[in-house]
N, C-alpha and C positions, 0 to 999 in steps of 0.2 A: 596248312600248306601241303600240297600233294606234289611229289616228285616222280618223274618217269625217266628210265634209263634210255628209252628209245622213243624217237619221234614217230608216232603211228602213221601220219600222212606220208612221211619220207620213206618208211619201210614199205608201205603199200605201193608207192610209186616204183620203188626198186624191185619189188617182187613182180609187179606187172611188167616192168622192163625186162626182167629176167625171163619171164614166161614167153614174152614176144621173141627174144633171141633163141631161147631153147626150142620153141615151136619151129622156127625157121631151120635150126640145125637138124632137128628130128625129121622134118619134112624133106629137107635137102638130102639127108642121108638115106631116107627111104626111097627118094626118087632116083638117087645114084644106084642103089641096089636094084631097083626095078629095071633101070636101063641096062645094068650089067646082066641081069637075067635075060633081058631081051636079046643081048648080043651073044651071051654064052650059053644060054638055055640050061643053066645049072639051076635046078628047081629049088635047092636049099637057099640060094641067094634070093630067089623070087619070094619064097616064104618069109625070109627075113625082111625084105623090103616092104612086103604087105603088112607085116606086124609093126614095122617102124612107122609106116603111114597111119596105121590104126592108132598107134601111140600118139602121133601128132594130132589126130582128131580129138583124142581125149584131152590133150593139152589145150586145144582151142576151146573146148567146152569148159575147162578149168578157168581159162582167162575170162570167159564170159561170166561165169559165176563170181569171179573175183570182182569184176566191175559192178556187179549187183550188190556187193558187200557180203556175199556168202563165202567167206574165206575158208571156213572149215570144209565145206562141200568141194571147193576148188582143190584143196590139198588132197582130199580123199580121192577125187577123180584122177588127179595126176599120178598118185601112187598106184591106183588100180591099173592104169594104162601101162605103167612101168613093169608091174608084176606080170601082166599079160604078155608084154614084149619078151621078158626073160623066159617065161614059160613056153613061148612058141619057138624061140630061137635055140634054147639050150639043148633040146633033144636032137636037133638037126645037125648043128655044127659041132666040130670038136671043141673040147673045153678051152683050148688055146685061143680059138677064134673069138668066142664070146668075151673072153678076158681081154684080148687086145682090142676088141671092138667097143665093148660096153664101157670099160675103164676109161679110155680117152673121152668117150662121150660124157661120162659123169664129170671128169676133170674139166673138160672144156665148158660144160654147162655151168659149173660152179665158178669158173674163171671169167666167163664172158661179162657178167654184170659189173665187174670191177675193172675191166680193160677200158682205157681211154683212147678214142680215135678209131675210126672205121678201118684204115689200112691194117693196123695191128690185128684187129679182130678177124679180118678176111684172111690174113696170112696164117694165123693160127688155125683157122677153120680149114684152109686148104691143106696145111701140113697134117692135120688130124685125119682128113679124108684120105689122103694118100697113105698115111700110116695104117689106116683101118682097112684099105683095099689090098694092101700088100700081103697080109696073111692069107687073104682069100685067094689071091693069084698064085701064092706059093704053096697052097695046100695040096695034098695028095689026091685031090678030087680029079676024076678023069676029065672033068670039064675045065680044069685050070688052064690058063693061058700061058703060052710060052713067051717069056720076056727076055730081052738081052740081059746079060750079067751086069754090064755097066749101069743099065737103067735100074735094075733091082738094087745095086749098091748105092746108087745116087738117091733112090727113093728111100732106102733105109736110113742113110745118113741124114737126109732132110727131115725124116720123121723123128730120128733121135734128137737132132738139133732143135726141132720145134718143141719136142717134149721137154728137153732141158730148159729151153727159153720159157716154155709155159710154166715149168716148175719154179724157176727163178722169179718169174712174174708173180706166181701165186704166193711165194714166200714174201716178196716185197709188199704185195697187197695185204697179206695177212699181218705183216709187221705194221703197216700203216693203219690197218683196221684195229690192231691191238692198241697202238698208240692213241688212236682216236677214242677207243673205248676207255682206255685209262684216263685220258683227259676229261672225257665226259663223266667218268666215275669220280674224278677229283672235283669236278664242278658240282656233281650231285652230292659228294661228300661235304663240300663247303656249304652248299645250301642246306644239307641235312644238319650240319653243325650249327648253322644260323637258326634253323628251326628249333633245334634242341635248346640252344641258348635262349631263344625267344620264349619257348615253353617254360624254361627254367625261371626266366624273369617273370613271366605271368604267374607261375606257381608261387614264386617268392612274394609277388605283389598280393596275390590272393591270401597267402598265409599271413603277411603283414597286416592286410586289411582285416582278416579274421581275428588276429591277435588284438588289433586296435579296437574292434567292436566288442570283443570279449572283455578287454580291459575296461572299456567304457561301461559295459553292462555290470561288470563285477565290482566296479569302484564308484558307481553313481549312488547318491543317497536315496534315490527312489528304488522301490522294489519292482522288478519285472517278473511276471509269472505267466506261465502257459497252463491253461486249464482245459479239460475236456468239457463237453456240454453238461456233465453231471457235477462239475465243480471240483473234480479230482486234480491234484497238482501233478503236472507233467514236468515242469521245470520251475525253479524259483531262484532268483539271483541272490548272491551272498548278503545283499543289503537287508534281507529279512532278519538277520541276526541282530543288526543294530536297531531295527525297528521293533521287532517282537520278541527277540531273545532266542529264536529257534535257529538251528543249523539248517541249511537248505536240504540236506539229505533226510532230515527228520520230518520234513513236510511232504516228501514225495509220496504219491499214492494216498494222500490224505484229503479229505473233503474240507476245504477252507471255509465253506459256508457255515460250518458248525462253530467256528470261532467268532461269528458275528454276535454282537450284543443282542440279548433277547428282545429289547425294545425296537431294534433296527432290523431284526431278522426277516420279518414278513415283507416289508417293502423291498428289501434287498433281494430276497428270493424271487419276487415277482419281476424285478428289473433284470435279474440274471437270466431268468427263463425267456424274457423278451429279447435279450441280447443273443441268446443261443438260437432263437428262432429266425433271426433276421441276419443273413450273411451280409458282410460289409458294413453293418451298422455300428455306430459308435455312441457311447453314453458316458455320463459322469455321475458320481454319487459320493456322498459323505456319510460315514457311519463309524461305529466303534468296533475295534478288533481286540480280542483278548491277548494280553501279553503273557509270556511264560511265567512271570511272577504273579499272575492272577489279576493284575490291574487292567484297565481299559485304555486303549489309545485311539484317539480320533484319527482317521485316515481319509484322504481324498483319492478316489480311484477313477481311472479312465479305462474303460473297456472297449476293445475292438474285436469284432467277429471276423477272424481269418480262417474259418473252417474250410472254406472253398479254395484257399491258397495251397497249392500242392507242396510248397516248401515249408509251410507252417502247420496247417491242419489243427488249429487250436484257437481258443479264445485268449487274446493277449490282454492281460490286466496290468496296468501301471499304477501303483499307488504309493503315496507318500504320507509322512507323519505331519498332521496339522494340529496336534494336541495343544501346543503352545499358542497357535493362532486362535484356536477355539477358546482357550482360557483368556486370551487377550480380548476376544470378541465379547465373552461373558463379562469381563471386567468393564469393558466399554459400555455394555448394555446396563450393567449395574450403575455405572456413573451417570448414564443418561437417566435411568429411573430415579436415582437419588436427586439429580438436578430437577427433574420434574416434580419430585416430592417437595423439595425446597420451594419450588415455584408455587405449588399448590398451597403450601403453608403461608408464603408471602401474600397470595391472593386472599387467603382466609383472614390474615391479620389486617389487611387493608380494606377488605370488603365486609367484615362483620364487626359489630360493636359488642357482641355477646362473647365474653371470655370463655364460657363453657363450650360454646359451639367451636370456637377456635382451638381450644385444648383437645376436644374430641377429634378434630381433623388431624391435629399434630400426632396424637396417640395412634390413630389409624396408620399413619405413615411410619411411625416408629415400629409397630408390629410388622408391617409389610417389608420395610427396607432392611431392618436389622434381623428379621427372622426369629423373633422371640415370642413367647407365649403370652406375656402380660406386661403392662406398663401403667404407671400412675404418676400424677403430678401432685406434689405437696407444696402448699404455699406457706411462706413464712409470715407470721404476724409479729412485726418488730416490737410491739408493746409487751407481748407476753413471751416472746422468744420460743414460740411453738410452731411446729410444722403440722399443718392440717390438710386433710384430703380435699382436693379440688376437682379431679377428674381421673377416670381409670378405664382401662380396656383389657379384656382377656381373663378376668377373674371369675372363678366359679362360685364364690360366695361374696357376701356383702361386708366381710370383715375389714377390707381395706378402707371402706367409707368411714369407719370409726377410728382411723389411724390418727394419732396425736403424739408427735415425737418432739421432745425438748431438744433445743440446740446443743449439740455435742454428745448426745446419747444415741446409741444404736448406729447402724450404718448410715441412715439418712441424716441423722444429726451430725455425724462426723463429716459427711460430704459437704453440708452447709457450713460447718464451722471451718473446715480446712480448705474449702473452695477448690476441690480437686475431685477427679473421677476415682471412685473406689470400685474395684472389681473383685468379687468373691466367687471363685470357680466352684467351691463346694461349701454350701451352707452348713452341712453337717459338721464341718470343722471350724465353724466361726464362733463357737461358744454355746453353752447350754441355754443361756437366756434367749438368744435369738432363735435357736433351733426349736425351742419349746413354745415359741409364740403361736397363738391361735392361727394367725395368717399362714405361717409356714407349714404348720401341721395340717391344716385343712386343704391347702392348695398344692402341697407336695412339690414345692419349688426346690431346685437343686442349685441353680446359678443366680447370682445377683450382681447388678451393676447400678451405680448411682452417679448422676452428673449434676453439679451445682448449676442453678439458674441465676446467672449474674448479668445485670444490665446496668450500665452507667456506674459501675463500681459497687453496686449494692446487690446483696443476695436476695432474690425474689422467692426462691424455693428450691426444690429438688425434683429431678426427673429420675424415677426408679424403674429399672428393667428387671424382669423375672423370667426364668426359663425352667421348664420341668425336666430337662435332661442336661448332661454336661455340654458346655459350650465354651470353646477357647477362642476368643475374638482376636483378630489380627489388628495391626496398626490402623489399617484403613477403616475397619469397623469402629474402633475407638474414636477416630477422627470424625467419622460421620455422626456418632453419638454426641460428640462435643458440638458439632454444627447444629444438630437438632435441639440440643439444650440451649444454644444461643438463640435460635429462632423462638423457642418457647419463652425464654426470658424476655425477648423483645415483645412478644405478644402480651405477656403479663404486664410489662411496663407500659405499653401503649394503652392497654385496657385500664390500668390504674390511672394513667394521666387523663384518659378520656373521662373516667368516672369523676375524677377531681375537677376537671374542667367543666363537666356537665353540672356538677354540684355547685361549683362557683358561679356558673352562669345562672343557675336557678336562684341562688341566693341573691345575686346581683339584680335579677329581674324582679324578685320579690321586694328588694330594697327600692328599686325604681317605682314599682307600683305603689308601695307604701308611701313613698314620697309624694307621688301624684295624688293619692287619696288625702294626704295631709294638706296639700295645696288646695284641694277641692273643699275640705272642711274649713280651711282658713277663709276661703271666699264666702262660704255659707255663713260663717261667723260675722263677716263684715256686713252682710245683708241678711238681717234676721228674718225678713219676710220670705226669703228663698231658701231657708235652712233645710237641708235634706233633699233639695231639688236635684243636685248633681248626682247623688247616689241613685235616686229613683229613676231619673232619665237614663242613667248609664245601664241599669238593669234592663229597662224596656228596650233599649237599643240593642243590647246583646241578644235578648230574646227574639226580637224581630229579625236580626241578622241570621240567627240560626234557622228561623222559619223560612228564610230565603235561600237556605242551603249554602251559605258561605263557609269557607274553611276557617279553622280555628286560628290560624295565624292572622288572617284579616280581622277576625272578631276581636283578637287581643289588641290590635291597633285601634279598632273602633272603640273599645273600652277606654283606652288611654285618652283618645280624643274627646270622648264624651265627658270624662272626668274634668278635662281642661277646657271645655267649650266656652266657659265664661272667664278664662284666665285674663283675657284682654281688658276686662272691666277694672282690673287693678290700675289701669291708666285713666279711668274716668273719675273726675272729682266727686267727692262725697256729696256735695250739695245737689249734684245732678243725679248721682246713682241712688241716693237715699231720699230724694224729694218725694214727699207724700202725694203731691198733686200731679196734675197733668204737665208734661214737659212742653216747653216752647219749641218752636222750629229750630232755633239756634241750639237749644239743649239736645234736641233729637239729632242734630247734625253731629254733635260731639259724641252722643251715645252710639251712633252708627259706626264710629271709628273703632269700637272695641274689638271687632274681628281682625282689623289691621294690626292693632296693638298685640293681639295674641300671636299673629303670624310672625311679627318682628321679635317677639319675646322667645318663641319656641324654635324658630328656624335655625339658630346657631347650635342647638342641641341635636347631634346626629341621631341619638337613640329615639328622639321624639319626632323626627321628620316624617316617618310614615303616618303619624297620628295628626298631622297638621290640617287634614282636609275638613274635619268637623269644626275645630275652633275658627278656621278661616272662612268656611263656606256654609255654615249652618243657617244663615239668614238669607241665602239665595232662594228664589222661588222658581217653580217649574215654568211659569210664563215669562220669566226674565225681569220681573219687577222687583226683585230682591236686591240686597246690597251685601258686600261693598263693590263687587265686580259686575253685577247685573248679568250673571250667567243664566242660560236658558236651557231647559230640557236636560239631555244627557251630557251637556257641558258641565253640569254640576256633578261633583264626585258622588259615587254611590253612597259612601259613608255619610256624607252631608244630607243626601236625600232621605236616607233611613232615619237619621237623627232628628231631622226637622219635624217628622210626624210625632216621634216620642216626646220631643221638647214641647210642642204645642199642646199635646195631650196633658202633660204634667202641669204646664202653666195654666191651662183653663180649668183643670181640676183642683187648683190650689187657690186659697184666698189671697187677695191683693188689697192694698189700702184703698184702691179706687173701685173695687168690685168684689163681690163674693164668689166662691168657687161654683163652677157650673156642674150640672148633673151629668152623669155618665152618658145618658141617652142624648142629651143636648150636645155634648162634646163629640159623640159619634156622628151625629147628623152634621155638625159643622165640618168635621174632617172629611166626611163623605162629600160635602158640597164643595170643598176646596180641592178635590182631585182634579187635576188638569190645569189648575191655576197656581195654587200654592204648592201642592204636593204632586209627586209622580203617582199616577193612577195604580200602577202595579204594586207599589209600596203600600198605598192606602188599603188596597184589597187584602193584602197579606196581614196588615196591622189589625183590621177589623175582624179577622178570623181568630185572632189571638184571644186567649182567656185572660182578660185584663182584670 
């Protein structure tokens, strides 16, 4: 706020008004003196009049300069004219005359701007003119006019009265002017006090705001630092003590980049140089700072380039401690990795039937997730109570493969017997027997941990962990070891169950096949003439099926069906089955029912249902003339088509009561001739290529 004691426009108008009246007074006075000179011919009066008129001209020039705004030139011109007037008049007139003339002139000149009303101004002007002419008329000059005494007395009295009135008026005007000035000064003083109070409030607000920001910066948990482009600390908030252990003044003029972790230093240096090169740029980074105690703290920093800001001229770095967050992230990452490891173990357990493959996958995860040097799995043999080596990883020698520990002996034996995790941080202190074992001496192990492998309440073995340097596991490490041991036990139990199931299935399959072979031999014993026929035809059927590139599962079913192909003849009466001569039509009708009898006999047995095709359809023919269903072409099951060729071959090559055995060449020619009618041509072609 700017205050002024005087209104410039008002003062300029008053000065111009003053000059206008003063010019008229001067010009009027000069004119009176010139007229007086014309009447009296007193040359000093003429000179005075001419000088006064010249002074009036100077005042006219001063007013013109004032209107143009050149106030200094106007005042100088008026002053020079006044000095010229005094210089011209003083040598000519007596000293009393200039005093009486010029003094009222100055008084009236000063008084006129403050007088109100034209009559009053004219009255004072007339009184002054008369008072000014009186000394001239009463002077001792030879040219002085002779005036009556009463006129002179009256003239003098009126001049004195006018002078007194003028003096009183001046005093009154001066008092009014003084009161006005005091009032204006009081107003200005009030405004000035308001301005001072406003400034004080502004300063208080600025100070409070500054204290607020300072308190915010000094009490925030984040560190705020000002750095120059070289990384030198210009300012650092007190939070640096809580974060890094340093006092703020200890870090001043220090290069903070030297406190960055060596692994993070290069990328942080590059990022800092990039920040210093780009005004107004902002960036973030995560890195490690060295604490006063020598440890490393993870920080997250936000940098802003304010070098071009005249109030800052620095790089503003705001960084906070994220060590706990980093540790939490690492813990979470470890948990994710461990879950992935357990998932990989689950997939290995469900996807592999080989226990060694599964154990190797588990041991790889043990080494990776637990951060140890070696691990091994020992399996328990219940009959001998011995723990023997099953799989291992990370060993430098093969000594572990010969491991054989009795239940209850050594660390592994105690783990299996007590069914709990045993951790030995220092093997050197675990006893001379264990320390001096070849495994420990050759591998230089320091730490040992063992976990029991328990599944369904039974101990399956021990998972052993070895490390070549001191290792103090935490609770999370031990819990994950227990989880891995549980997964390992499940894998062993599943593998054991699968082996048992597989062995049981094999034994059952052998029992079924042995039973079928017994049935086949029983049929051969009933019909002496066909003894050995089922075995021979079964072998040729299997041989032919392999020649046609069929899979082993199908071939196994073909074998069972071939062994039982004549099982339906158990329903044929002996007088028909064992008749030495030719069968009648009625007897053939009964004989042709044996495939149906076989189907009805075997269909309820689920295990033999895949083998029903040969007993039920082996008398069907390619052209559809066979029995019992009259199937044709590929309607006949492939097993029956293959078996039909082998069956006819063996039947024609064997002796019968009603005919002798055919020669091999004759049988070949017959089978070849029946291709497309009795047999499938493709099967005949494959059969004739066999080494029979």
